[in-house]
Structure formats: C-alpha cells, structure tokens
N, C-alpha and C positions, 0 to 999 in steps of 0.2 A: 819338356819339363813336366814333371809329375806333380799333381796337386793331391795332397793327402786330405782325407775327409774324416772329421772326428766321428767316433763311434757313438751313435745316439744312445745306445744301451748304457754306455759308461756315463754319459751326462745325467741320464735319469737316475742312475745309481747314486751319484754324488748328491743330487738334490734331496734324496730321501734320508741321508745320514743325519744324525742328531748329535749335539754336543752334550756330553754327560759331565755334570759337575760333581765334584767329590762330596760325599756325605760326611766325611771326617776331616778334621784338620788337626794335625799333630796328635792323632790318636783319639781325639774327642769328637763325639757326634754333634753336628750342627743343629740348633733349634731356632725357630722364627722369633724375631724381636717382639712383635705384638700382632694381635688379631682384632680388627675393628668391631666385629659382631659379637665378640665374646661377652663383655659385660652388658651391652645394650639389649640384646635380644634374649638373653638368658637370665638376667637379673630380675628380682621382684619389682623394682621401680618401673621396669618396662611395662609390666602388666598393670600396675597402678595407673600409669599415665594413659595407657590405652583405655582402661575402664572409665577414667574421668572424662576423657574426650568423648566416649560413647554416651555418657550421661548428659554432657552438655549438648551434644547434637540431638539427643532424644528430647531433652527439655525444650530446645529451640523449635524443633518440629512440632512438639505438642502445643507450644504457645501459638505458633502460626496457625495450626489447625483450629485451636480454640478461638482465635481472633477471627478467622474466616467464618467459623460457625456463628459467632456473635454478630458479625456484620450481616450475614446473609439470613440468619434464622431469627435471632432475638431482635435485632434492630433493622431488619430488612425493610419492613414497611415504612419506618421513619425515614431512612435514607432514601428510599424510593420516592417518598412524598417530597422530601427536600429537593431531590434532583428534578422531580416533576415541576416543583414550584419555580425552579430557575428558568423554566421554559414558558411560564405564564406570569401575568401580572393581574392583581385583583383590581377591579373597577367598581366603585360604589355608585349605584344608580338609585334614584328615588323610586321606592316601591309604592304599591297601592295601600292606602290607609283603610282601616276598618270602617265599616258602614255605621251610620247612626240611624236608628229607627224610632218611631213613636210607640205609644203604649199598645197599639194594635199591629205593630211590626211594619207599618208603612214607612217607606224609605224617606228620610229627611236629608241625608247627606251620603253620597256614594262616591265611587271612583270611576272616571271615564278616561279614555285615551284622548290626547290632543296632539296636534302637530307642532313641532318646534324646528327651528333652523340651527344646525350645529356646524361648527368649523373644525376642519382637520388641522390641529395646531402644528403637527410635525411638518406638513407641507407648506405652512405659512411662516415658519420660523424654527427656532431651536432653543433647547433649554441649556442654561449655563451650568456652572459648577455647583451652584447652590440651589438648583432646581427651578430658578426663575426663567420664564419664557420670554424671548425677545423676537420680534418679527424680523424677517429678512427683507432686503430691498424688494425682491419679487413679491414677498408676502404682503408688504405694505401697499404695493400697487394693486394686488388682488383685493385686499381689504378696502382700498379706496373705491374700486369699481363697485364692490358690493354695497358700500356706504352710499354711493350716489344712487344706486338702484332702490335702496330701501328708505332713503331719506334720514339715515342715522349718521351721527358724527363718527368719523373714522376713529378718533381717540376713544370714544365709548366702546366701540367694538374691540379695539386692542385691549382695553382694560378688562372687558368681560372674558376674553380669552386668557389673559394673564391670571385672573382670579380663578377661572375654571381649572387651569393647569396646576395652579398652586394647591387647590383643594383636592383634586383627583387627577394626577398626571396622565392617566391612560383613558380616562372617560371622555366621551365627546363633549366639546366645549359649546354650551348652548349660548348663542349670540342673540337670537330672537325667540323669546319664550312664547310669544303669542302673535305669530305672523298672520297676515290676512290670507284668506283663501286664494285670492288672485295672485299674491306673491308666491305661495307654495306651488301653485300650478305653473307659474312662470319658471321657477327654479327647476321643477321636475322636467319641464319640456326642454330647457336649455342647460341640462346638467353638464354638458361638455364645456360650456362657456364659464361655468362657476364650479370647477372641479373641487375646490377646497370647501365648498358649502353644500350641505345636504339637508334634505327634509326628512326628519325622523319622527317617531311617535313617542310620547311621554305620558305619564299619568297625571291626572288633575282631579280636584274635587268637583263633584257634580251636585247640583241642588234641584231636584225635581220640582219643588214648589216655588222656585225662584227666590224672591226677596221675602223669606219667611224664617222666623226664628233666630234672627241675628242676635237677639238678647241673650239666648242661651247656647246657641251653636258655637259662636265665636269665629275667630279668624285664624288663618294659617300664615306662616312666614318662616324664612330661614333663621336658624338659631344665630343669635348675635354674640359678640365677644363677651359682653357682660354676663349673659346666660351661661356661656361656656366656662367663664371664670368661676362662677359660683355653683357650677354643676347643677343648674336648675333642672336640667333634663337628663340627669344621670350620665350615661356614657355617650351622649349626643356628640356628633362630629361636625366640623365645619362644613357648611353647605347643606346640612340636613334640614328638612322642612318639618317644623313642629307646630303644635297649637300655641297660639299667642293669647287667646282669651277664650272664655266660655268653656263648655265641656271639652272642646278640642284641646285646651290646655290642661284642664284638671285630669282628664283621662288619657293624656297623650301616651303614657306608658302602655296602655291597652290598645289604643287605636294605631299607634305608629310601630310598624314591624322593624323599623330601622332601614339602613341601606340594603338594597338588593345586591348581593355579592356576585357580580359577573366577572368573567375572565377573558383576557385577550392574550394570544400567543405572541412571544417576542423572540428575537434572535439573540445570539451571544453578546451583541452590543446593546441590548435593551430596546431595540427598535421593533415596532409593531410588525408582526409577520403573518397576520391572519385576521379573520373577522372576529368581532366581539361575540362571546358565547354567554347568553343570558339564561340562567336557570329558571325553572318554573317556580313561581312564588307560592308559598303556602297561604291559605286563606286566613287573614287576620281576624281576630274576634270582632263581633258586632256589639255595639253599645245600644242598649234599649233604654229609652227615656220614659218618664212618667207622663210626658206631655201628650195631651189629647189634641190632635191636629185640628179637628173640627172646632173644639172649644177655643183653641188658640186663635184661629181665624175669627171666630165670633167675638172674642175679647178684643182683638184689634179693631174690629168694626165698632164695638161698643164704646171703646175709648174715643174714637173719632166722633161718634154720636154725642158723647158727653161734652166734648170740646165744642161741638156745634151748639149744644144747648147753652153752654157758657157764653158764647158769642151773642146768642139771642137775648140774653139778659144784660148785655152791655159790657161783659168782661172781655179781656183779651188774653186768652190762654196761650202760654208759650211752650207747653209740653205736658206730659202726663205719663202715668204708669198704672199698671194693674197687676195684682197677684191673685191667682186662684189656687187654693191649696186644700188638700185632704187633711182635716183637723185631727185625724186619728193616726196617720202615718207620717205626716210632714211632706208627702209627695206633692210637688208642684205640678198642677195640671195645665196651667197656662201662665205665661210671664210676658208682659208687654211693656215696652217703653217707646215713647215718642218725643222728639224725632228719632228716627232710627236710620239704618243704612241697608244697602243691598249687598249681602255677603257674596252673592254670585258675581256681581260686577267687581267687587273688591278682589275676587280670586283671579279675574282675567285682565283687569285694568290697573296697573300699578299707579298710574297718575290719579285715578279715582281714590285709591287707598291713601295716597299722600294728601289729597285734599281733605279727606275725612279727618285725619289726625291734625291737620292745620286749622280746622274749623273750630274756633274757640267761642263762637257766639251761640250757635245752636247745639254744639257738642253732641253730634249724632252717635258717637261711640260710647257715650256715657249711658250705662244701663240704670235708668232712674228708679227702677223697681228695687234695686239692691244697693245702689251707690248714691241715689238722690236722697238727701236728708233734709227735713223741714220740721218746723213746729207742727205738732199733730192736732192742735185744737181740741175740740170736745171729745174726739175719739179716745183721748187720754183719760177721760173721767172714770173709766172702769178701774184704772190703777189707783186713782185718788180714793175712789169708793172702797176698794179692797184694803188700802192702807188704813182708812178710818175704821172699817169693820174689824180688821185683825188686831188693831191696837185698842179696841174697845171704846173709841171716842164716840162712835154711833152704833146703833143697831139698825136693821132694815126698816124698823117702824119709827125711828127717831124723826120728830117733826122739826123742820127748820124753815125759816122764812125765805121765800123767794121774792125779792123786791127788785125795784128798778135800779138800785144802786147799793153799793157797800162801801162805806168810808172807813179807812184805816189811817189814823194820824191826819195828815194834811192832804192825803191822796184819796180820790174817789174812783172806785171800780164800777163800771156800768154793765148792766144786763142788756142783751139784745132787745128784749121787751121792756122799754123804760117804764111802762105803766103797770108792770106786774107787782102784785102784792098778795101772796098766798103762802100759808104754811103747808108743807108737803113732806112726804116720806121719800126715802131713797129711790124706789122705782119710779115715782112720779117725777122726781127731779131729773132722772135720766130720760124719761119719756119726753119731757118738755125742754131738756137740756138747759136748765136754769143756771146761768153762770154765777149769780150771786149766792145761790144755795151752795155751790161748790167752793166759792170764795170763803164762805163762812166755815165750811168743812176744813179747808186748808188752814184757816186761822186757828180752828180748834186743835188740829194736829200740832201746830206750832206751840200753842199755849199748853198742851198736855205735857210737853217736855221741852221747855225753851233751850235747855242745854244741848239738845240734839238738833236744834234749829230746823225742826220740821222734816228731818231726813227720813222719816218713815215713808214718805212719798217716793224719794229717790231709791230707798231700799227696795220697795216693791216694784218700782220700774225696772230695776236691774234684775230682780228675780224673774220678771216676765220676759226678760231677754232684750230690753232696751239698753242703749249705751254700750253695746258689745257686739262682737261678730257673732252672727247666728250659726256659722259653720256651713253655710250653703256651699254646695260643690260647684261654684262658679267663681270666676276671678273678678277682682275689682270691687268687692263689697266694702261699704263704708260703715264703721261701727256706730256712727252717730255720737250723740252726747246727752248724758243725763247730768245736768250741772250740779256740782256739789259746792258747799260753802268754800272749801279750800281752792277749788278750781276758779270759782267766781272771784275770790280775793286776788288771785294771781292774774287773772285776765283783766279785771276792771280796776284794781288798786283801791277798792273799798269793800267793806265786808258785806256778806249775805245778810239780808234783812227779812223781817216778817213779811214784808210786801212781796219779796221774791218768792216765798213759799206760796202766798196767795195767788200770785200770777201763774206759778207752775201748776197749781191745782187744776187749771182748765187747759193745760197743754200749751202754754205760751212761754215767752221769755227765751232763754238760751237753749231750750230743749230742741234736739235734732233727732228725728226718727225717720227711718226708711219704711216704705210700704211693706217690705218683707218682714221687718221686725214687728210691725203692727199685726201682720197676719199670724206670726208665731204667738204673739201675746193673746190674740182672740182665740186661737186654737187651744191654748192652755186653759182659757176660761171655759171653752166648750167641752173639752175632753176630761175634765176633772182635775186639772192641775199639772199635766205633763207638758213640760217645755221641750218641744221636739227639735231635732236638727232638720231643717228644710232641705230638700234635695230634688234635683231634676232627673238624675239617673235612677234607674230602677234595677237593671240586670245586665249581665254580660252573657252573650250567647257564643259558645265555643262548640264548633262541630255540631250545631243543631241543638245543643243542650243548654238550657237556660239556668244561669246561676244568679240568684238574687244578691243584690248588694245590701248589706245590713247597715242601718243608721241608728245611732244610739239616742236614747232619751237623755237630754242634757241635765235636767233636774225634775224633781217632783215637788209641787207646791201644796201646802195645806191651806186651802182656801176657806175663808169664813164668809158665810152669807152670799155665796156666789149665785144662788137661786134668785136673790133679789136683784142683782145686777142684770142677770139674763132676763128676768121678767120685765125690768125697765126697758131693755132694748127691744123686747117683743112689742111692748106697748108703743114704743117710739115709731115702729113701722106699721102697726096695725090699728091702734086706737086713735080716735079723734083727738086732736091736739098734739099728736106725736110729730116729731120733727121730719120724719120721712113718710108719714101716713098718706100724704097726698100722692106719693109715688107708688106705694105698695098696697094701699088699702084696696081690698077686693082681689088681690093677686092670689091665684089658686094655690100657690106654694107659700107656706108661712115663713116669712123672712124675719129675722131679728137683726137689728143693726143700729149703728150710731153715726150720725152726721158729724162733720167737723169743719169749722171755718177758722183758719189760722192765718195770721198776718206775718209777713216778713217785710220789715220796713227798710228802706234805703234813704238816702238824703233827699230824694225827690218824691217818693211815693210809698204807700203801704198796701200793696195788693193782697187780696185774700186768696189763699189756697183752698181748694174744694176737696174734702175728704169724705169717704164713706167706707166704714168697716162693718162687716156683716157676716152672717152664716145662714144656711137653709138646708133642709127644713128645720124649723125651730126645735122640735122634740127629738128628731133623729138626723142630726147634721151630716151632710155629705160634703159640703163645700164651705170654706171660708173665703170670702171675696173682699179684697181691699182695693179701692180705686182712689187715686190722687191726681187732681188736675191743677197744674201750676197756674196761678192767677186766674182760677176758674170761678171765683165768687163763692157763694154759699154752698155748703155741702149738699143741700137738698136740691139745688138747681142744676148741678152738673154731674157730680160724682155719683149720686144716688141713681139718677136715670141710667147711667152707664152700667152700674151694678145690676140693675133690673134687666137690662138687655142681655147681660151674661147669664143670669138665671133663666131667662126665657129660652135661650139657646140650649142650655144644659138640660133643662126639664121639659123641653119641647113644648113650650107654652106659646101659643099664637097671641 
C-alpha cells in the first residue's frame, strides 16, 4: 500500500495567498465610514487643550519649586529651629544675682555655690494628663527610705517634688535646699542605694560681712502668687527668687538676671534622653551703694553705746535707729536699726526666717530708721521757728519770755526748767530748748490767723518733708503723720484747738516722724532749702563701667532767717547752757545739733524717747546725723553721746 506525501512546496504556497476585497460595489468606489484621529489630532481644539495642559503643568512645577525654595531658603532657619526644639526642652534654673558693693566697691552681697539634694521625678513617678506629678508605689517606698534617712516627713518630700514638677517639669526637683555636709557625703558615697536622689550645686547669696546691713540689703524669697497677680516683678515666673525687701527688692530688675535657660534632650515621647546642658551665664550688673562700711559698723556700735548710756540713767531702751546722710546729695552713708536680724542666717535657715516674721514683740524686721515713727520732741522746733519767721510773727531778735510754765485757758504747759524766767531771742531759745518760749510762739502763730487754726506749722512741716514718703529707695517706709484739724476731728470726734497747736509747737501730740524724715528736714536747713530724695544706691556697674543713678530734688524752699536757727543749734552744742554742750563742748569738730525728748504715753506709762539731730562741721557740713533711742530718756543722755561716737569715727577723733 502506497502512502502519498503532500508536497511541502504546495503548502507553503497556499499559506502565502491573500484574499482580495473588491474596491467597488455596483460600480461605486468604497469609502471608510469614519477615522478616529481626523478631528482630534488635526483640529484647533486639540492644540488649545495641549497648550492649556502644558501651562497647568508648568504652573504646578513652578509652585512646587517656589515652595521648596521658601521652605529651605527663606524659612529654613525657622523650621530648623522648630525641629531642633522638638528634640529639647527648656529648663529654668536659678542664676547668679548681681553683686552689691559699698561706696569703695567692697563686696556686701555676692553669689556663691551651695549643695542641694535633688530628686529624679521621672524615676519616682509619672505626670498625668494635666501635667501633675504622682508618685508610683516604688517611688513612694524610695521616698520613704530617704525621708527616714533625713528625718523629713515623706508627705513634705512628695509635695516638694509635685511643686517643682509643676513649676518646671524638666528641671531637677530640689527636695533639700540646705542639706548638712554629713548628709551630702553619705549620699555621694552610697549613690547606688539612693539612685533617685543626687547631690548637685546651686547658687546662693553670700554675705562676706555676716550679719551686716540687713536694714538696707533686705531679704530674698520666691515670688508669691500675690506678687505674680499684680505683676510686681514684671515678667517674673513661678519659682523665681526675687528681692522681698531693701535694695534687693527696689533694684531687683537690675540684680536679677531671671532664670538661666538650660536645655535637656528628650525623645519622641517627651522623656529625658540625655544630660542637662547649662549655658554659661553672663555677668549681671553690680549695684554700688553709698554706704560706707566702716561708718556703718561704727554707727551700729554707737547706737549700742547710746542704749547703754540710757540704761545707766535708769531708762529701759527697747530699740533705736540712726541715719547718717550727706546733706548735699541725699546719699545715705549709714543706716542702722535695732533690734535687727541676720540676713545670712535668714538665707540659709527657713525656720529662722519664719520666726523673724512671727516675732511681733521686738519686730526685728521693722527698719526703725525709715518705718519707725514717733513724736520728735524738741528737734521739731526748727520747723516751728521757720513757720514763725516766714509768717512774720517773729524775727530772729524778737524777745519772748522763757518761764517755768505757760497757761492757756484752764490748762498749764510746763517747761523742763520749772524755775526759768528770762526773756530771750530765737537763737538762745533754741540753745536752751525753752519749751515755754516755743509754746508762746505756737500761740502767736494761732492768734495771727485763727481762721487757719495755726496751720502754718503743719504747712512748713510738710514742706520740710514730714508727713509724707521721702522717696527713699528702700521698702517699708512709713509716711508718718502731721496732724491737721480735719484729721484730728475725724480721729478724735472733737475739733482742733489752740492748745493742740501749742502742743505741736514742741513736737508733741499726734505728730509722727521717722528718723529719716528728720534727716531730710535738717539737710534742707543746712543746704539752703533743697529737700532731697534720700537714697542708698549710688551707681550701677556694667562691664566695669560705672553709671551714676540720678536722684531728684523734691522741692526748693525759700527759708527766712535760717541763719538764726543754725546759730541757735551751734550754741546748743558748743556754748555753756546749751542742751548738748556737756557732750560736745571741746570736741575738735564743730557740731551743731538739737536734742529732743518726746513722750509716747500708753495706759500704763509715758516713757521718753531720746532724739538728737545734728550736722558737722558747722560751717562746711559733710554729714547730717539723726539718732533716736526708744524709751531712752533725755536726748542729751543717750542719743547725743551716740551721735558723738559716730562723728568720732568719721572724723577719726580719738
């Protein structure tokens, strides 16, 4: 059987054959029904659409490029800073305060490092949603162990950590601000046993002279809620240490550089991820005072000496004060108040500071030189004399009787010397401090214009700076009181009388004067009538350059017959029969001054306050010195010897 095989050439030939379609149908040539690309690719709309798309793409690319340029070039530094800030948290640390120096640039208050014990709040507990810290069970056990070691209540430690975290969440929480040296050594040696508590260094005020100058330096303390509410310290923040009194408070904006801005790295969850980074602090300005340290120390001793003299004469002094001032500038060279306190101890011992504020019997925090007010006694007679001279009631040579008593209506006013009977002029009346002479002068002032009720005396008292704030750059000043008829009627429910003017003429009655106010008044008498603003500060030193602080003259007085008043005060200290001649007669420096003995009566007693207001040298005054000793007896027996000791120190008189 034969098998036939197809011819491969024939198969290949058939595969290559094509089917041809007719191009005509019924004699008509066939045309395509439509072409998709004809109107789209060849019409004008196509090119418009393509062009619009190109513009949109170009605009989008341009905006993206401009935005990228803005982010990286224009705002690159800002965004880099914000990104960097996300990795760090700011920690407010108490920085070093500016130094306080005396008139010769000797350091009075500086800054030193001190050891504190801080707690790691994150290891002892955690912060809630509102930022309040709460201890964990393990943290409470650790705090309890530390409390037993230090003898501190566990609740007190927890409260301190809570407050610290609330004020500054990332700052170390100080739990023991003043630990003993033995405790710090123990903690450093056993750091592994108390991992959550560390000993670190902090800044603190230092006082090279110890308990010196508390009257004007003042105290420091954390700003309280009331001060924050009234913005008493500008932009102070909770936890910030500010001046609470003295020049520390008045010049806080100069001395306090604010918080030191440290940084601590944190992770994405806000947890501390590295050590605290503390920047180098710029040197804050230095405050220079007008205080003469040597004279201040001598004045402190002089006041104690005057109080001892008072005890020797049978008095029981309860306190005292002294002001030493430059009568030409108002610069306070020394300011002393007793009892006082130790500001160095107050800075280190909170319990001592608490006791100071609670002591209402001796009131050691009261600066008696500026806040203690008392009737000024015969030291006020210069104002009564000027009131009489300026109104023309008397002249320096007017003769008036100095007798043992002066009767007005049914009341008799007595002189210290009951047997006195002599006509004298104003200088002699001041020399001998004749009360009845000034009683008669007060009565003459009343009778010269009864409608004004003798208010020429009050008018001149206010002109000399009494009954108002002096403007001293210290805190706590008391304006005192110059009693007016309207005030008297409101306070006593009966009218001011002629007798009240007579009593006021020798500095008695409701009159209330501070030693500083009297120093300002005597300075005005000495310098020709300029009522000055007293001040403790003198200059601010920045980067070694001294910038003076300028203080204004409050007012200028046109004084009548001031030479006669000054002559009487010179005679009082230097001529026989003068009230302080027994103290100053023969003293190589010519002193002019006026003693004062004023009573402040209570239901049980009427003790005498001892005053002495003076200046020296007489013709070329360098100092005005006012001394007041509470319950010190006569002015010549206590205050005048203290003033003499001050002059001895200043003029180097043995």
